[in-house]
Structures are given as structure tokens and as C-alpha cells.
C-alpha positions in Angstrom: -109.0 -50.2 -141.4 -110.5 -46.7 -141.5 -109.4 -43.5 -139.9 -111.7 -40.6 -139.7 -109.5 -37.6 -138.9 -110.4 -34.9 -141.5 -108.1 -32.3 -139.8 -105.1 -34.5 -140.5 -106.0 -34.8 -144.2 -106.5 -31.0 -144.4 -102.7 -30.4 -143.8 -99.9 -30.5 -146.3 -97.5 -33.4 -145.6 -94.0 -34.2 -146.6 -92.5 -37.6 -145.7 -93.8 -39.9 -143.0 -94.7 -37.8 -140.0 -97.4 -40.0 -138.3 -98.9 -43.2 -139.6 -102.7 -43.9 -139.4 -102.4 -46.4 -136.4 -100.4 -43.9 -134.4 -102.9 -41.1 -135.1 -105.7 -43.2 -133.9 -103.7 -43.9 -130.6 -102.8 -40.3 -130.1 -106.1 -38.6 -130.9 -109.0 -40.8 -129.8 -111.3 -37.8 -129.4 -111.9 -34.4 -131.1 -110.4 -31.2 -129.8 -112.8 -29.0 -127.7 -114.3 -26.0 -129.5 -112.6 -22.7 -129.2 -114.1 -19.9 -127.1 -115.8 -17.2 -129.2 -113.4 -14.5 -128.0 -110.4 -16.6 -129.2 -112.0 -17.1 -132.6 -112.6 -13.4 -132.9 -109.1 -12.6 -131.9 -107.7 -15.1 -134.4 -109.9 -13.6 -137.2 -108.7 -10.1 -136.3 -105.0 -11.1 -136.3 -105.4 -12.7 -139.8 -107.2 -9.8 -141.2 -104.6 -7.3 -140.0 -101.9 -9.5 -141.6 -103.8 -9.7 -144.9 -104.0 -5.9 -145.0 -100.4 -5.3 -144.1 -98.2 -8.5 -144.5 -95.1 -6.5 -143.4 -96.6 -5.5 -140.0 -94.3 -7.1 -137.5 -96.6 -6.2 -134.6 -99.5 -8.1 -136.3 -97.2 -11.1 -136.9 -96.2 -11.1 -133.2 -99.9 -10.9 -132.2 -100.8 -13.9 -134.4 -98.0 -15.9 -132.9 -99.2 -15.1 -129.4 -102.7 -16.1 -130.3 -102.0 -19.4 -131.9 -99.3 -20.5 -129.5 -100.8 -19.3 -126.2 -104.5 -19.2 -126.7 -105.2 -21.9 -129.3 -102.4 -24.4 -128.6 -102.3 -23.8 -124.9 -98.6 -23.3 -124.7 -98.7 -20.6 -122.0 -96.3 -19.3 -119.3 -97.1 -21.0 -116.0 -95.3 -22.4 -112.9 -93.9 -25.4 -114.8 -93.6 -23.9 -118.3 -91.8 -20.9 -119.7 -91.4 -18.9 -122.9 -88.1 -17.4 -124.0 -88.5 -14.7 -126.6 -86.2 -12.7 -128.8 -83.0 -11.7 -126.9 -84.1 -13.6 -123.9 -83.5 -16.9 -125.7 -80.6 -18.6 -124.0 -77.2 -18.7 -125.8 -77.2 -22.5 -125.6 -79.9 -22.6 -128.3 -77.7 -20.7 -130.8 -75.7 -22.8 -133.2 -73.4 -21.9 -136.1 -74.5 -23.2 -139.5 -72.1 -24.7 -142.0 -72.1 -21.3 -143.8 -70.9 -19.6 -140.6 -74.0 -17.7 -139.7 -75.6 -18.2 -136.3 -79.0 -20.0 -136.3 -81.2 -19.3 -133.3 -84.9 -19.8 -132.7 -87.0 -16.7 -132.2 -88.9 -18.3 -129.4 -88.4 -21.4 -127.2 -91.1 -23.1 -125.1 -89.8 -25.2 -122.2 -91.8 -27.5 -119.9 -91.5 -30.3 -117.3 -89.1 -33.2 -117.8 -87.2 -31.5 -120.5 -90.1 -30.5 -122.8 -88.9 -28.2 -125.5 -90.4 -26.6 -128.7 -88.3 -24.1 -130.6 -90.1 -21.6 -132.9 -88.2 -20.2 -135.9 -89.5 -17.2 -137.9 -88.8 -16.6 -141.6 -89.5 -13.5 -143.8 -89.9 -15.3 -147.1 -93.4 -15.4 -148.6 -93.4 -19.1 -149.2 -91.8 -21.9 -147.1 -89.9 -24.5 -149.1 -90.2 -22.6 -152.4 -87.3 -20.6 -153.9 -85.5 -18.7 -151.2 -87.8 -20.2 -148.7 -85.8 -23.4 -148.9 -82.9 -21.8 -147.1 -84.7 -21.3 -143.8 -85.9 -24.9 -143.9 -82.3 -26.2 -144.5 -81.1 -24.0 -141.6 -83.7 -25.4 -139.2 -83.0 -29.0 -140.3 -79.3 -28.4 -139.7 -80.0 -26.8 -136.3 -82.1 -29.8 -135.3 -79.5 -32.3 -136.2 -76.7 -30.3 -134.6 -78.5 -29.7 -131.3 -80.2 -33.1 -131.1 -83.7 -31.5 -130.7 -85.8 -33.4 -133.4 -88.9 -31.2 -133.4 -89.2 -27.5 -134.4 -91.8 -25.1 -135.6 -91.1 -22.8 -138.6 -93.4 -20.0 -139.7 -93.5 -16.9 -141.9 -96.9 -15.9 -140.3 -98.7 -17.3 -143.4 -97.6 -20.9 -143.1 -96.6 -23.0 -140.1 -94.5 -26.1 -140.6 -93.9 -28.6 -137.8 -90.7 -30.5 -138.7 -89.4 -33.7 -137.3 -85.7 -34.2 -138.2 -83.6 -37.3 -137.6 -80.2 -38.3 -138.8 -81.5 -40.2 -141.9 -84.8 -38.5 -142.7 -87.0 -35.5 -142.1 -90.8 -35.1 -142.4 -93.3 -32.3 -141.7 -96.9 -31.3 -141.7 -97.8 -27.7 -142.7 -100.7 -25.3 -142.0 -101.8 -22.5 -144.3 -103.5 -19.6 -142.5 -105.5 -18.8 -145.7 -107.5 -22.0 -145.0 -108.1 -21.5 -141.3 -111.6 -20.2 -141.8 -114.4 -21.8 -143.9 -117.8 -20.1 -144.1 -116.7 -17.8 -141.3 -116.0 -20.6 -138.9 -112.6 -22.2 -137.8 -111.7 -24.9 -140.3 -110.2 -28.4 -139.7 -106.7 -26.9 -139.8 -107.4 -25.0 -136.6 -108.4 -28.3 -134.9 -105.2 -29.8 -136.3 -103.3 -27.0 -134.6 -105.0 -27.7 -131.3 -104.3 -31.4 -131.5 -100.6 -31.4 -132.7 -99.5 -28.4 -130.6 -101.1 -29.3 -127.3 -98.7 -29.2 -124.3 -99.5 -32.7 -123.3 -98.2 -34.0 -126.6 -94.8 -32.3 -126.3 -94.2 -33.1 -122.6 -92.4 -36.3 -121.8 -94.0 -38.5 -119.1 -90.8 -38.5 -117.1 -87.3 -37.2 -117.3 -85.2 -38.8 -120.0 -88.2 -40.2 -121.9 -89.5 -39.1 -125.2 -92.6 -37.0 -125.5 -95.8 -38.8 -126.7 -95.5 -37.1 -130.1 -91.9 -38.2 -130.6 -92.7 -41.7 -129.4 -95.5 -41.9 -131.9 -93.3 -40.7 -134.7 -90.7 -43.3 -133.8 -93.2 -46.1 -133.8 -94.5 -44.8 -137.2 -91.0 -45.1 -138.6 -90.8 -48.7 -137.3 -94.1 -49.6 -138.8 -92.9 -48.0 -142.1 -89.8 -50.2 -142.0 -92.0 -53.2 -141.6 -94.1 -52.1 -144.5 -91.0 -51.7 -146.6 -89.9 -55.2 -145.8 -93.3 -56.6 -146.8 -93.4 -54.4 -149.9 -90.0 -55.9 -151.0 -91.5 -59.4 -151.0 -94.5 -58.2 -153.0 -92.3 -56.5 -155.6 -90.6 -59.9 -156.1 -94.0 -61.5 -156.5 -94.9 -58.8 -159.1 -91.9 -59.9 -161.1 -93.1 -63.5 -161.0 -96.5 -62.4 -162.2 -95.0 -60.5 -165.1 -92.8 -63.4 -166.2 -95.5 -66.0 -165.9 -97.9 -63.9 -168.1 -95.2 -63.9 -170.8 -94.2 -67.6 -170.5 -95.5 -68.6 -174.0 -93.3 -65.9 -175.7 -90.3 -66.5 -173.5 -90.3 -70.2 -174.4 -90.0 -69.2 -178.1 -86.9 -67.1 -177.4 -84.2 -69.8 -177.1 -81.4 -67.2 -177.4 -82.4 -65.3 -174.3 -80.6 -66.2 -171.2 -82.8 -66.6 -168.1 -80.7 -64.2 -166.1 -81.2 -61.5 -168.8 -85.0 -62.2 -168.8 -85.0 -61.8 -165.0 -83.1 -58.5 -165.3 -85.5 -57.2 -167.9 -88.5 -58.1 -165.7 -86.9 -56.4 -162.8 -86.5 -53.2 -164.9 -90.1 -53.3 -166.0 -91.4 -53.6 -162.4 -89.0 -50.9 -161.2 -90.5 -48.7 -163.9 -93.8 -49.1 -162.2 -92.3 -48.4 -158.8 -90.7 -45.2 -160.0 -93.9 -44.1 -161.7 -95.8 -44.7 -158.5 -93.3 -42.7 -156.5 -93.5 -39.9 -159.1 -97.4 -39.9 -159.1 -97.5 -39.7 -155.3 -95.3 -36.6 -155.4 -97.3 -35.0 -158.1 -94.4 -35.0 -160.6 -96.8 -36.3 -163.2 -100.0 -34.3 -164.1 -102.5 -36.5 -162.2 -105.0 -33.5 -162.1 -105.1 -33.8 -165.9 -108.0 -35.9 -166.9 -106.3 -37.3 -170.0 -103.3 -38.4 -168.0 -105.4 -39.9 -165.2 -107.7 -41.9 -167.5 -105.3 -42.9 -170.3 -101.9 -43.2 -168.6 -101.9 -42.9 -164.8 -101.3 -46.0 -162.7 -103.5 -45.0 -159.9 -106.3 -44.2 -162.3 -105.8 -47.5 -164.0 -105.9 -49.4 -160.6 -109.2 -47.7 -159.7 -110.6 -48.5 -163.2 -109.7 -52.2 -162.9 -111.0 -52.3 -159.3 -114.4 -51.0 -160.5 -114.5 -53.3 -163.4 -113.6 -56.4 -161.4 -116.3 -55.8 -158.8 -114.1 -57.6 -156.2 -113.5 -60.6 -158.5 -110.4 -60.2 -160.6 -111.2 -63.4 -162.5 -113.7 -61.3 -164.5 -110.8 -59.5 -166.1 -109.2 -62.6 -167.7 -110.7 -61.9 -171.1 -109.8 -58.2 -171.2 -106.5 -57.0 -172.5 -106.5 -53.2 -172.5 -104.6 -52.4 -169.3 -101.1 -53.5 -170.3 -101.0 -51.4 -173.5 -101.9 -48.4 -171.3 -98.9 -49.1 -169.0 -96.6 -49.4 -172.0 -98.0 -46.1 -173.3 -97.1 -44.5 -169.9 -93.5 -45.8 -170.2 -93.2 -44.2 -173.6 -94.8 -41.0 -172.4 -92.2 -40.7 -169.5 -89.3 -41.4 -171.9 -90.4 -39.3 -174.9 -92.6 -36.7 -173.3 -95.6 -35.0 -174.9 -95.6 -31.5 -176.4 -99.4 -31.5 -176.9 -101.2 -28.6 -175.3 -103.8 -30.8 -173.6 -101.1 -33.0 -172.0 -97.7 -31.4 -171.7 -95.2 -33.7 -170.2 -91.4 -33.2 -170.4 -89.3 -35.9 -171.9 -87.4 -37.5 -169.0 -85.4 -40.0 -171.1 -83.1 -42.1 -169.0 -81.8 -45.6 -169.2 -84.6 -47.2 -167.1 -87.4 -46.1 -169.5 -85.4 -46.5 -172.7 -87.4 -48.8 -175.0 -85.9 -52.1 -175.9 -85.3 -53.3 -179.5 -85.4 -56.6 -181.2 -81.8 -56.3 -182.6 -80.2 -54.7 -179.6 -76.7 -56.1 -178.9 -77.5 -56.4 -175.2 -79.7 -59.4 -174.3 -81.5 -57.5 -171.6 -82.7 -54.9 -174.2 -84.0 -57.7 -176.4 -85.9 -59.2 -173.4 -87.2 -55.7 -172.7 -88.5 -55.5 -176.2 -90.3 -58.8 -175.7 -92.1 -57.5 -172.6 -93.0 -54.3 -174.5 -94.3 -55.8 -177.7 -95.7 -59.3 -177.0 -99.2 -58.0 -176.5 -99.1 -56.7 -180.1 -97.7 -59.9 -181.6 -101.0 -61.2 -183.0 -102.0 -63.3 -180.0 -103.3 -60.8 -177.5 -103.6 -63.4 -174.7 -100.6 -62.0 -172.8 -100.9 -59.8 -169.7 -104.7 -59.8 -169.3 -106.3 -57.1 -167.2 -106.5 -59.7 -164.4 -102.7 -60.0 -164.5 -102.3 -56.2 -164.5 -104.8 -56.0 -161.6 -102.7 -58.5 -159.7 -99.5 -56.6 -160.5 -100.8 -53.3 -159.4 -102.4 -54.8 -156.3 -99.0 -56.2 -155.3 -97.4 -52.8 -155.7 -100.0 -50.6 -154.2 -101.5 -52.7 -151.4 -99.9 -54.5 -148.5 -101.2 -56.8 -145.8 -100.1 -55.3 -142.4 -100.3 -57.0 -139.0 -102.5 -55.1 -136.6 -103.0 -56.0 -133.0 -106.6 -56.3 -131.8 -106.7 -57.0 -128.1 -104.6 -60.0 -127.4 -104.6 -61.3 -131.0 -103.0 -60.1 -134.2 -104.8 -60.0 -137.5 -103.8 -58.7 -140.9 -105.5 -56.0 -142.8 -104.8 -54.8 -146.4 -103.8 -51.2 -146.4 -102.8 -49.0 -149.3 -99.1 -48.2 -149.8 -98.6 -44.4 -149.6 -95.5 -43.9 -151.7 -95.5 -40.2 -150.7 -94.5 -41.4 -147.2 -91.6 -43.5 -148.5 -88.3 -41.6 -149.1 -86.7 -42.2 -152.5 -83.9 -44.4 -151.1 -86.5 -47.2 -150.8 -86.4 -47.5 -154.6 -82.8 -48.7 -154.2 -83.7 -50.9 -151.2 -86.5 -52.6 -153.2 -84.3 -53.1 -156.3 -81.5 -54.5 -154.2 -83.8 -57.0 -152.7 -84.5 -58.4 -156.2 -80.8 -59.1 -156.8 -80.9 -62.1 -154.4 -82.9 -64.2 -156.7 -82.4 -66.3 -159.8 -84.9 -67.3 -162.5 -85.5 -71.0 -163.0 -88.0 -73.0 -165.2 -89.5 -76.4 -164.5 -88.5 -78.7 -167.4 -91.5 -79.3 -169.7 -90.4 -82.8 -170.6 -90.5 -84.0 -167.0 -93.8 -84.5 -165.2 -92.3 -83.2 -162.0 -93.7 -79.9 -160.5 -91.8 -77.8 -158.0 -93.3 -77.2 -154.6 -92.6 -74.2 -152.3 -92.8 -75.6 -148.8 -93.9 -73.3 -145.9 -90.9 -74.1 -143.8 -88.2 -71.6 -142.8 -87.4 -69.6 -146.0 -89.7 -71.7 -148.2 -87.4 -74.2 -150.0 -88.3 -75.0 -153.6 -88.2 -78.8 -154.1 -89.2 -81.2 -156.9 -92.3 -83.2 -155.9 -90.7 -86.5 -156.9 -87.9 -86.1 -154.4 -90.4 -85.0 -151.7 -92.4 -88.2 -152.4 -89.3 -90.2 -151.9 -88.7 -88.9 -148.4 -90.2 -91.3 -145.8 -89.7 -92.0 -142.1 -86.6 -90.5 -140.4 -85.6 -88.6 -143.6 -88.9 -86.8 -143.7 -88.7 -85.9 -140.0 -85.2 -84.6 -140.4 -86.3 -82.6 -143.4 -89.0 -80.8 -141.3 -86.7 -80.2 -138.3 -84.0 -78.7 -140.4 -86.0 -76.5 -142.7 -88.4 -75.3 -140.1 -85.6 -73.2 -138.6 -86.2 -69.6 -139.4 -83.6 -68.0 -141.6 -82.3 -71.5 -142.6 -82.0 -70.4 -146.2 -83.5 -71.6 -149.4 -81.5 -74.3 -151.1 -81.5 -75.4 -154.6 -83.6 -78.3 -155.7 -80.5 -80.4 -156.5 -79.1 -80.4 -153.0 -82.4 -80.4 -151.0 -82.8 -84.2 -150.6 -79.0 -84.7 -149.8 -79.1 -82.1 -147.0 -82.4 -83.5 -145.6 -81.1 -87.0 -145.5 -77.6 -86.2 -144.4 -78.4 -84.0 -141.3 -78.5 -85.8 -138.0 -81.5 -85.6 -135.8 -80.2 -83.0 -133.4 -82.8 -80.2 -133.4 -85.8 -79.8 -131.2 -89.3 -81.3 -131.7 -91.3 -80.1 -134.7 -93.8 -77.3 -134.2 -97.5 -78.1 -133.7 -100.0 -77.7 -136.5 -101.2 -74.4 -135.0 -97.9 -72.8 -136.1 -97.7 -74.2 -139.6 -99.3 -71.1 -141.1 -96.7 -68.7 -139.6 -94.9 -68.2 -142.9 -97.7 -68.8 -145.3 -97.9 -66.3 -148.1 -100.4 -67.4 -150.8 -101.4 -63.9 -151.9 -99.8 -64.4 -155.3 -99.0 -67.7 -157.0 -96.3 -68.0 -159.6 -98.9 -70.1 -161.5 -102.3 -68.5 -160.8 -105.0 -71.1 -161.0 -107.6 -70.6 -163.7 -111.3 -71.0 -163.2 -111.1 -74.4 -164.9 -107.7 -75.9 -164.3 -106.2 -78.2 -167.0 -105.9 -81.9 -166.3 -102.1 -81.6 -165.9 -102.4 -78.9 -163.3 -105.2 -80.6 -161.5 -103.2 -83.9 -161.4 -100.1 -82.0 -160.1 -102.1 -80.4 -157.3 -103.7 -83.7 -156.3 -100.2 -85.2 -156.1 -99.0 -82.3 -154.0 -101.9 -82.5 -151.6 -101.5 -86.3 -151.3 -97.9 -85.9 -150.4 -98.6 -83.0 -148.0 -101.3 -85.1 -146.2 -98.8 -87.9 -145.7 -96.0 -85.6 -144.7 -97.9 -83.8 -141.9 -98.9 -87.1 -140.4 -95.5 -88.8 -140.6 -93.7 -85.7 -139.3 -96.2 -85.7 -136.4 -97.4 -82.2 -137.2 -101.0 -83.5 -136.9 -102.0 -86.8 -135.3 -104.0 -89.2 -137.3 -107.1 -90.7 -135.7 -107.4 -94.5 -135.8 -110.5 -95.0 -133.7 -114.0 -95.8 -134.8 -115.7 -92.5 -133.9 -116.9 -90.9 -137.2 -117.1 -87.4 -135.7 -113.5 -87.5 -134.4 -112.3 -89.1 -137.6 -113.9 -86.3 -139.7 -112.4 -83.7 -137.4 -108.9 -85.3 -137.7 -109.2 -85.5 -141.5 -110.2 -81.8 -141.6 -107.1 -80.9 -139.5 -104.9 -82.9 -141.8 -106.3 -81.3 -144.9 -105.9 -77.8 -143.5 -102.3 -78.5 -142.4 -101.5 -80.0 -145.8 -102.9 -76.9 -147.6 -100.8 -74.6 -145.4 -97.7 -76.7 -145.9 -97.6 -76.3 -149.7 -97.2 -72.6 -150.3 -97.1 -72.8 -154.1 -97.1 -75.4 -156.9 -95.0 -74.6 -160.0 -96.1 -76.6 -163.0 -93.8 -77.9 -165.8 -92.9 -75.1 -168.2 -93.5 -72.4 -165.6 -90.9 -70.0 -164.3 -90.1 -69.4 -160.6 -87.6 -67.5 -158.5 -85.3 -68.9 -155.9 -82.6 -67.2 -153.8 -79.1 -67.8 -155.0 -76.4 -69.2 -152.7 -74.4 -66.1 -152.1 -74.1 -64.1 -148.8 -76.5 -61.2 -149.5 -79.7 -60.9 -147.6 -83.2 -61.0 -148.9 -84.4 -57.6 -147.9 -81.7 -55.3 -149.3 -80.1 -54.9 -145.9 -76.7 -54.2 -147.5 -78.1 -51.0 -149.0 -76.3 -48.1 -147.3 -78.8 -46.3 -145.2 -79.0 -42.5 -145.2 -78.3 -42.5 -141.5 -74.7 -43.5 -142.4 -74.5 -41.7 -145.7 -75.5 -38.2 -144.5 -72.9 -37.8 -141.7 -70.2 -39.4 -143.8 -70.8 -37.1 -146.8 -71.1 -34.1 -144.5 -67.9 -34.8 -142.6 -66.1 -35.4 -145.9 -67.3 -32.4 -147.9 -67.8 -29.8 -145.3 -64.1 -29.1 -144.8 -63.7 -28.7 -148.5 -66.6 -26.2 -148.8 -66.3 -24.1 -145.6 -63.7 -22.8 -143.2 -64.7 -24.7 -140.1 -63.4 -24.1 -136.6 -61.0 -26.7 -135.3 -62.6 -29.5 -133.2 -61.6 -29.0 -129.5 -61.2 -32.7 -128.9 -58.7 -33.1 -131.7 -56.8 -30.0 -130.7 -56.4 -31.3 -127.2 -55.1 -34.7 -128.4 -52.7 -33.2 -130.9 -49.0 -33.2 -129.8 -47.8 -29.5 -130.0 -44.3 -30.7 -130.9 -45.6 -32.5 -134.0 -45.6 -30.3 -137.0 -48.8 -30.1 -139.0 -49.0 -31.3 -142.5 -49.5 -28.5 -145.1 -52.9 -28.5 -146.6 -53.2 -30.3 -149.9 
């Protein structure tokens, strides 16, 4: 899915303001070219400001030009500008520090359309003392309930969207408004994002098209976060599977500690991707980008694979590069060609073989197995899969009446940092298990409900009514993943009370085969091939006996072949993954926590709670009228503590 809007890419962004699908919906066409006299007026205003940055008259003239002539926010019969002292008192609001915050200009339009414009005198917005004006505007927006505001110092223009739990912005720099003597893409961005139609609600009480697009962008981002949480879990499985031979030799390591260590390793990658997206690491440094950076490594592996990751199975240079990045973040680098501060921290602290904590010993195994003589651990194909899971995501996109999925890159710059906690908390739901090597009994993940993990032998024992009951009970969404030991008891013990099984067209609704816990090699071993043949044979029998697909008993060869093809496709969709003996896999534990980190305290609750708790301790706030009216005058007040 491509989006060709160079004017959007020309702006500076902070947080998720608008997503690519919403941009495509809002701006299907380019902005019309500016009249020559407007271009000349804009050039003259900018030149006068360059010659005398303190000229208030030049600043006012620039505001008039960009807001009235370029954006089209003019005074008319239905719109109005309030300027300076004419701004109504209702737009003034006291800040927590006691000072009055009030916009310099306010544009109002039909159906409650509103755009406040704040003016700051600091030379750089968001840097040094320039952070104060931004915090005041954010506080004003949250206090008044007006989520959009424009802040400028006549050199930069920042359009902010402020909500209770987040804020985002896009920013213009007037130094980039002309290229080769002509208006640049940033001028078109101003025309598009500041157009009156975009800020005018279609009817009273409704949100403006821009606010509605921002809201839908946030909803799409929440969906992306949910899908990313599942892919982070799959990345943990890939990491553990690649280290299976070494984990089997460590009899003293508890599986729970191994899982914790694998979580920490993957969260290191997540934190590093967040930091790179925010330019906290020197991505512009060629040494870092080619020898340490995760984005640079992903691009290098993508070029080497040529679209076929299996080509990387005999290469083993990518994982040591990731380990070097971990050490660089923890220890830093004083070298002049690559100066990186030592961040330290518990997350990136290297493990040791003799550490008293088992999780540190497991961390040491993940960090040193590739140097232990046998380099066949974490091939470049495994690293490619790992980074693909963390940096790419399959998103549903509506096309006409149908919905298809497209793989889109994950922009960690658009994700606020609390998502690190959300992703990590989602991992706490799972436990690490291993299929016994001595038993020739693979585990199957079934595409029903929450994908129960069940031994193949117990599935093969289910026939007739027990098999139908199994499908009806586990096909309920959110039914929960049960352990292998209780699966057959629950399937056989439940009464046949649920509705009829879904048709074969719906069997792929929960299928997710993007990553297998046991990735098939190009030439599977006989044990693996036998296990998959057994799984397919059971699945073919199950879809017929459970009446997901009707078997054909007639003599027509064409119809029989068509029925066999439907049975095979339904059987392949039914078995999500096959876990072979000796392999590790994750299942959700039997507690009450959810699978997507939904118990993580959202900023929408944290921000007002912290503010209401700490503000009275930091400032002398006026009494709340509602509380004063309810207080009984005869009741003495408690002395302050």
C-alpha cells in the first residue's frame, strides 16, 4: 500500500497525527497552485523577517498572509477572526502556575468550527525555553476541551492535537518554504491541513473532518498495537526455537526463567527500535547504521534474501551484530567516529554463566550460544524472521465490499512509549512448554477460538459426538486456551448445547500462520514429515465428521476432486501450527489476565489522576466552586497537613 504525498513527508512530526489511510481519504487531490501575487507577498514577508526577526509588524503581516491568503481562513459572513484584545474572555484560562493563557487569535466558523492561534517569542519551538509555550498550549487544550491549536514563533508553525492521554503534532519551518525560488511542498501542506473545510464540522455537535480523521487514525493505531503484541510473542517463540539445542543441554534452567530471559531479549529489540525511530541513536552515522543499527540490518537482510528468507539459512552474521548493539547500548562507545553514551540499565545488562539468578544465566546462553563452537544457532533467516515480526504488520484494509490484508511497516515513532509496557505485559500471559522428546506425540494448535494447543494422540481419539462437541465449544471466540491435560476432558464432558458449527468459509477467520514455532526447513526430516502427515490426516477426518465440509460420495470425478480440494484446504486451515517433539511452545496460563495487556493503566487515567494528586501540593489552586457549595459552613475545616 503506497501513499504519494510528498508534502506530508516534508513536515516534522511528533506522535501519531494522521495515518496513511486517513491521509489518502482526506486529500485525494493536490492543492491548487497559489496566485503569483500571493507567492510574491509570502516571499516578501519572509525576507523582512529574515532581515529583522524582532519586527512585530513583519510577524503580523506573515500571519495575515499564511492564514488569510494561503490557508483561506478569511473573515466572511459565516466566519470571523478575533485578534489581540478582541479575543473573548471565555478563551482565557489560568494555567497551573497561575498565569493566564490566552490565544493571540481565534478563528470561528459554522457549526462550532474553531482554530486558536498562539504566538511565542522563543527562537525554537520545543527546544529549551520553547518547551514552556508548548506545555501551556497543551494544558490550555485539555482544560478547554478544544483539541486542536496552532502555535508559532513566526519561524515555525506547529499544529497540535491534544487529547487526555496523548498529544501529537506536525510542524512547518519557514526556512524550507521556498526551493529554487518556488513554493515548496511545505506550502502545499499548509494549504491542505489549514483549509477551512477541514476544520468545519459538517453539522452542529459533530467533529470536523480533520478531528474525525485523527480519531480514526488512533483507532487504527490501537488495532496495530494489538496485532503487534501477537507478533512480539511470535518473535519470542522464534528466538527460543533457534536456541533449542542449547536449551536442552541446560538441565538446571527452569522453563519459566528461560521464557523470562527470552522476553527480555525481545524487549531489548523493541526498545532499540523505539530509540532508533526517535533518533536517540546515531542512525546518520554510517558505522552505526551498517554495523549496529536494527533498521540497517533489516534492510541488509532484505536485500540479501531477495524475497526468499530461506537463502539466509546458511549465514550467521546477523545475530552477533545484534549482540554487539546490546553491548554498545549498555557500555557506550568513546570512539570519535562513533560516540555513544553508556546507557547501562538492568534491561541491557549482560548475563553471566555463574550469576545467582537463573534468568541471568539464561540471558548469558542467548548472548553466547552463537560463539560456542557450533555456529548453527540464530541463522540470518531466523534474525530476518525476528525483525520482520517486529517491524512489519499485516493490517486489514477495506477494498470496496471486501477486506484484504496488506503488510505495512510499523512506525515506532508514531507509538508512544507506554506501548512498550503494553507489549511487555501481553507477554506475561504465557508459559513456556516443551513437547517430550521420548513421546512421538506432537502438539497441534487448532484454529478454533483462542487456538487451543492439544496433543495429536488425544485429537485422534476424538470421534463422533465428542469431536462435534469439541468443535462447538472451542469455536466460541474468547473461549480461552486450555492446557493439553484438560482439553479432552472438557471436550467430552460438555453437553451439546451450542449452535451449529460454522461453515468452511469461516474456518480461516483466526488463522495466523505467519510464523511457526517450528519453521519448516527446505527438506523436512522424516519425523517432521510423518508428524505433519498424521496431523493432516486427522484434520481431514475432523472437518468431515464435524460437518465443516461435506464429503462427496457420488461417482462424478469432477465433483469428487472439487470436494477433496475443499477438504484439504479446510484441513490446512484447521491446523495452525504443528509443534514437534523436543520443540518449545507457548500457551496462555489459566489466570484472569487478558492476552493484550489490557490491564496496563492507560495514560488517559494516569494523567488526570497524577495531576489532581500533585497539583494541590505544587500550586496554590483556587477552591472548586462545586465543592464549596456542597460543603456545610457549620462543619469546621481540617487543618492542612
